Every structure is written in C-alpha cells, then in structure tokens.
C-alpha positions as CSV (number, residue, x, y, z in Angstrom):
1,M,-11.3,1.0,-13.0
2,N,-11.5,4.6,-11.8
3,L,-9.3,6.2,-9.2
4,K,-11.9,5.8,-6.4
5,E,-12.1,2.1,-7.1
6,V,-8.4,1.7,-7.2
7,L,-8.0,3.5,-3.9
8,G,-10.8,1.4,-2.4
9,Q,-9.4,-1.9,-3.6
10,N,-5.9,-1.1,-2.3
11,I,-7.2,0.0,1.1
12,K,-9.2,-3.3,1.3
13,E,-6.1,-5.3,0.3
14,E,-4.0,-3.6,3.0
15,R,-6.7,-4.1,5.6
16,L,-6.9,-7.8,4.8
17,K,-3.1,-8.2,4.9
18,K,-3.3,-6.9,8.5
19,G,-6.2,-9.3,9.2
20,W,-8.4,-6.4,10.2
21,S,-12.1,-6.1,9.9
22,V,-13.8,-3.1,8.4
23,E,-14.9,-2.1,11.9
24,K,-11.3,-2.2,13.2
25,L,-9.9,0.0,10.5
26,A,-12.9,2.3,10.7
27,E,-12.3,2.7,14.4
28,K,-8.6,3.6,13.7
29,L,-9.6,6.1,11.1
30,E,-12.4,7.5,13.3
31,V,-15.0,6.9,10.5
32,S,-18.1,4.7,10.4
33,S,-17.7,1.2,9.1
34,R,-20.5,1.9,6.6
35,F,-18.5,4.9,5.2
36,L,-15.3,2.8,5.0
37,S,-17.2,0.0,3.2
38,A,-18.3,2.6,0.7
39,I,-14.7,3.7,0.3
40,E,-13.6,0.2,-0.4
41,R,-16.3,-0.3,-3.0
42,G,-15.2,2.9,-4.7
43,D,-18.6,4.6,-4.0
44,K,-17.1,7.4,-1.9
45,T,-13.8,9.1,-1.4
46,F,-11.8,10.3,1.5
47,S,-10.7,13.7,2.5
48,I,-7.0,14.3,2.0
49,E,-6.6,14.2,5.8
50,N,-8.1,10.7,6.0
51,F,-6.2,9.6,2.9
52,Y,-3.0,10.7,4.7
53,K,-4.1,9.0,7.9
54,T,-4.8,5.8,6.1
55,A,-1.4,5.7,4.5
56,G,0.1,6.3,7.9
57,I,-1.9,3.5,9.6
58,F,-0.7,1.1,6.9
59,E,2.9,2.6,7.0
60,V,2.9,3.1,3.2
61,P,3.4,6.2,1.0
62,M,0.2,7.8,-0.1
63,D,0.9,7.0,-3.8
64,Y,1.2,3.3,-2.9
65,L,-2.6,3.3,-2.2
66,L,-3.2,4.7,-5.7
67,R,-1.1,2.0,-7.5
68,T,-2.7,-0.3,-10.1
69,S,-1.8,-3.9,-10.7
70,N,-0.1,-2.6,-13.9
71,D,2.1,-0.4,-11.8
72,Q,3.0,-3.3,-9.6
73,E,3.8,-5.5,-12.7
74,R,5.9,-2.7,-14.2
75,W,7.8,-2.4,-10.9
76,D,8.3,-6.1,-10.5
77,S,9.5,-6.4,-14.1
78,S,12.0,-3.5,-13.7
79,V,13.4,-4.9,-10.5
80,M,13.7,-8.4,-11.8
81,H,15.4,-7.1,-14.9
82,L,18.0,-5.4,-12.7
83,I,18.7,-8.3,-10.4
84,K,18.3,-11.3,-12.7
85,D,22.1,-11.8,-13.1
86,F,23.1,-11.1,-9.5
87,S,25.0,-13.7,-7.7
88,E,23.7,-14.8,-4.3
89,E,26.4,-12.6,-2.7
90,D,25.3,-9.5,-4.7
91,F,21.7,-10.2,-3.9
92,G,22.6,-10.4,-0.2
93,R,24.3,-7.0,-0.4
94,V,21.3,-5.4,-2.0
95,I,19.1,-6.7,0.8
96,E,21.4,-5.3,3.4
97,I,21.4,-1.9,1.7
98,L,17.6,-1.9,1.5
99,K,17.4,-2.8,5.2
100,I,19.8,0.2,6.0
101,L,17.7,2.5,3.9
102,K,14.5,1.4,5.5
103,N,15.9,1.9,9.0
104,F,17.3,5.3,7.9
105,K,13.9,6.3,6.7
106,S,12.3,5.4,10.1
C-alpha cells in the first residue's frame, strides 16, 4: 500500500468513526465530495493545508493519518508490554495521568 492509499484509508476510517458521509466531510474541508472520494481511494492527494485541516477536524496529529496497521500493532504491543503487570490501582493512576496530559494539551 502506498502513502496516498494509507492516507486515504485512514481519512475514511476517521470519517466513518464520526458517522459522517463523504459529503459532510467534504463540506467541512471545503472540497468536492468527488475529490474527497478520490483521496479516500488513494487516487489523489491533498495539499499540505488540507492535510493539516483534516487532522484538525478529526482532532488527531497529522502523523496519525499516515499510520499503517503495522504501526498500530507495534504501538499496541509496546503499550501492552509496559502495562501487563500493572495492578488495577497502577492502571488507574496511568489513566489519570493520561487524562491530565490530554487536558494540558488542549
């Protein structure tokens, strides 16, 4: 899978998670639904401005839209390896720290 296809697949995934139609996301991006469909198929690519705008609409970092399933599996494996021996109390602390970091970022 090439980078355009990865980007398109991830945009489509995020759009579907939000329950949005192609038309709704296209409207938010101020592009045609036909163009957005071509992006999702990996036939076309965005300008850097629209790539940035898309990440902002989905509230994700730009590199998140370029991740592959292998990246996600590696991330999941790394995290699981780190927390597999945590007690319930330790896990709760980690969740609280992550919530604080998320709020700090906003």
